[in-house]
Structure formats: C-alpha cells, structure tokens
C-alpha positions as CSV (number, residue, x, y, z in Angstrom):
1,X,-7.9,15.9,12.0
2,X,-4.7,14.4,10.6
3,X,-4.7,10.6,9.9
4,X,-3.0,8.4,12.4
5,X,-1.0,5.2,11.6
6,X,-1.1,2.1,13.8
7,X,-0.3,-1.6,13.6
8,X,-2.7,-4.1,12.1
9,X,-4.3,-6.5,14.6
10,X,-6.4,-9.6,14.0
11,X,-9.6,-7.7,14.9
12,X,-8.9,-5.4,11.9
13,X,-9.4,-8.2,9.3
14,X,-13.0,-7.1,8.4
15,X,-12.0,-3.5,8.1
16,X,-9.1,-4.4,5.7
17,X,-11.4,-6.7,3.7
18,X,-13.9,-3.8,3.4
19,X,-11.1,-1.6,2.1
20,X,-10.2,-4.3,-0.4
21,X,-13.8,-4.7,-1.5
22,X,-14.2,-0.9,-1.9
23,X,-11.2,-0.9,-4.3
24,X,-12.3,-4.0,-6.3
25,X,-12.5,-4.3,-9.2
26,X,-11.0,-0.9,-10.0
27,X,-7.6,-1.4,-8.3
28,X,-7.7,-5.2,-7.5
29,X,-9.0,-8.2,-9.2
30,X,-11.7,-10.2,-7.3
31,X,-9.5,-13.3,-7.3
32,X,-6.8,-11.4,-5.4
33,X,-8.9,-11.3,-2.2
34,X,-7.8,-14.8,-1.1
35,X,-4.2,-13.8,-1.7
36,X,-4.7,-10.7,0.4
37,X,-6.1,-12.7,3.3
38,X,-3.1,-15.1,3.0
39,X,-0.7,-12.1,3.1
40,X,-2.4,-10.7,6.2
41,X,-2.2,-14.1,8.0
42,X,1.5,-14.6,7.1
43,X,2.7,-11.0,7.5
44,X,0.4,-9.3,10.0
45,X,3.4,-7.8,11.8
46,X,4.3,-5.8,8.6
47,X,0.9,-4.4,8.0
48,X,-0.3,-0.9,9.1
49,X,-3.5,1.0,9.1
50,X,-4.2,4.6,8.6
51,X,-7.2,5.9,10.6
52,X,-9.1,9.1,10.6
53,X,-11.8,9.8,13.2
54,X,-11.5,6.1,14.4
55,X,-12.2,4.7,11.0
56,X,-9.7,2.7,8.9
57,X,-9.2,4.7,5.6
58,X,-6.0,3.2,4.3
59,X,-3.8,0.1,4.8
60,X,-0.4,-1.0,3.7
61,X,2.5,-3.3,4.4
62,X,6.1,-2.4,4.8
63,X,8.6,-5.3,4.5
64,X,12.2,-4.5,5.4
65,X,15.0,-6.3,3.5
66,X,18.3,-4.6,4.3
67,X,19.0,-1.6,2.1
68,X,15.6,-2.0,0.4
69,X,12.1,-2.0,1.7
70,X,8.9,-3.0,0.0
71,X,5.5,-1.4,0.1
72,X,2.8,-4.1,-0.1
73,X,-1.0,-4.3,-0.5
74,X,-1.5,-0.6,-0.6
75,X,-5.2,0.5,-0.5
76,X,-7.1,3.7,0.3
77,X,-10.8,4.0,0.8
78,X,-12.1,5.7,-2.3
79,X,-14.1,8.0,-0.1
80,X,-10.9,9.1,1.6
81,X,-8.9,9.8,-1.5
82,X,-7.6,13.4,-1.4
83,X,-7.9,13.5,2.5
84,X,-4.2,13.1,3.3
85,X,-4.4,9.4,4.1
86,X,-2.2,8.5,1.1
87,X,0.4,11.1,2.1
88,X,0.4,9.8,5.7
89,X,0.8,6.3,4.4
90,X,3.9,7.3,2.3
91,X,5.4,9.3,5.2
92,X,5.0,6.3,7.5
93,X,6.5,3.9,5.0
94,X,9.5,6.2,4.5
95,X,10.0,6.5,8.2
96,X,9.8,2.8,8.8
97,X,12.1,2.1,5.9
98,X,14.7,4.6,7.1
99,X,14.4,3.2,10.7
100,X,15.1,-0.3,9.3
101,X,18.2,1.0,7.4
102,X,16.7,0.9,3.9
103,X,17.7,3.4,1.3
104,X,15.1,2.4,-1.3
105,X,11.5,1.4,-1.3
106,X,10.2,-1.0,-4.0
107,X,6.6,-0.5,-5.1
108,X,4.6,-2.8,-7.4
109,X,1.8,-0.4,-8.5
110,X,-0.7,-0.5,-11.2
111,X,-1.0,2.0,-14.1
112,X,-3.9,3.6,-12.1
113,X,-1.9,4.2,-8.9
114,X,1.4,5.1,-10.7
115,X,0.7,8.9,-10.8
116,X,0.1,8.9,-7.0
117,X,3.5,7.3,-6.3
118,X,5.2,9.5,-8.9
119,X,3.9,12.6,-7.1
120,X,5.7,11.4,-4.0
121,X,9.0,10.9,-5.9
122,X,8.8,7.3,-7.0
123,X,10.2,6.5,-10.4
124,X,9.1,3.7,-12.8
125,X,11.6,0.9,-13.4
126,X,9.4,-1.1,-15.8
127,X,5.9,-2.2,-16.8
128,X,4.2,-5.4,-17.5
129,X,1.0,-5.2,-19.7
130,X,-1.9,-7.0,-18.0
131,X,0.6,-7.8,-15.1
132,X,-2.2,-7.8,-12.5
133,X,-4.9,-9.1,-14.8
134,X,-6.6,-8.1,-18.1
135,X,-6.5,-4.3,-18.4
136,X,-4.6,-3.9,-15.1
137,X,-1.0,-3.1,-16.0
138,X,1.8,-3.7,-13.4
139,X,4.3,-0.8,-12.9
140,X,7.4,-1.6,-10.9
141,X,8.6,1.6,-9.1
142,X,11.2,2.6,-6.6
143,X,11.4,5.5,-4.2
144,X,14.8,6.6,-3.1
145,X,15.3,7.7,0.5
146,X,18.7,9.3,-0.2
C-alpha cells in the first residue's frame, strides 16, 4: 500500500515524539527534542504526517514564504526507510510548495540525510561543520521546482 499524507493534529504528538526518539541520536541530538515540541506547538498547521497501514512512518513541515518554501523537521521511521515514505514526503512537499506559489524549497539537512535529498534533485549550497552538534554537520540545500 502506498503511503498517505495527512495534516498533523494535536493527538499525533506522541507518534511524532516516537519518530524523533527513533531517529535520536543518529539524526537528531537529544537536546533538540524540546525545540521540536516547541516547533509543533507553534507551527502545527505546517506539519504533515506520512502514514502506511494506519501507522505514522514519516513527518515533515512545509513553510511557505512566497517564491521559496522550507522543509522543516524531516524524519522517517528507521524501520520504514526504503519503503517509499521518503519519496511520498518529497512529492507532497513539492506539491504544497507549488500550490503556494514557490519555485524553490530550502532544506537544512545533515551530512547523513544529504544523499537522500540529492537523489531527489536537491543541491548543496553550503555546509557548517558540527552545525547540528558535535559530529553532526549541517548541509544547506535547495530543490528547484522549475
């Protein structure tokens, strides 16, 4: 079954925190958990979930800012990697960005997730060593919709 995308709701907080925890400390630093909760409280309307068989397998935020959109707090359940959830997330992000009039999507990735975004056409604009914490390098990327 193909993954489905839906809006985040307050009742989804525990599923999102479970996704965060499943990706910590490999993709997120433990101290980022409080920041993630704050983001969900402040930007719930921008956040989306990817479900497969009724289970949340990925989550991401899409913020629209005119000609540019931003992909935020991107996470995929490690058990669901390779299942199409990431591709569904990228397709939904591109569709939302286009619908909002954007021509470019900004992505703040890590060196670990950079290859995934590159496979979908994103290009690196720069890197910051240890930008997300010790050993976790920040890679700023952009994905053109033109």
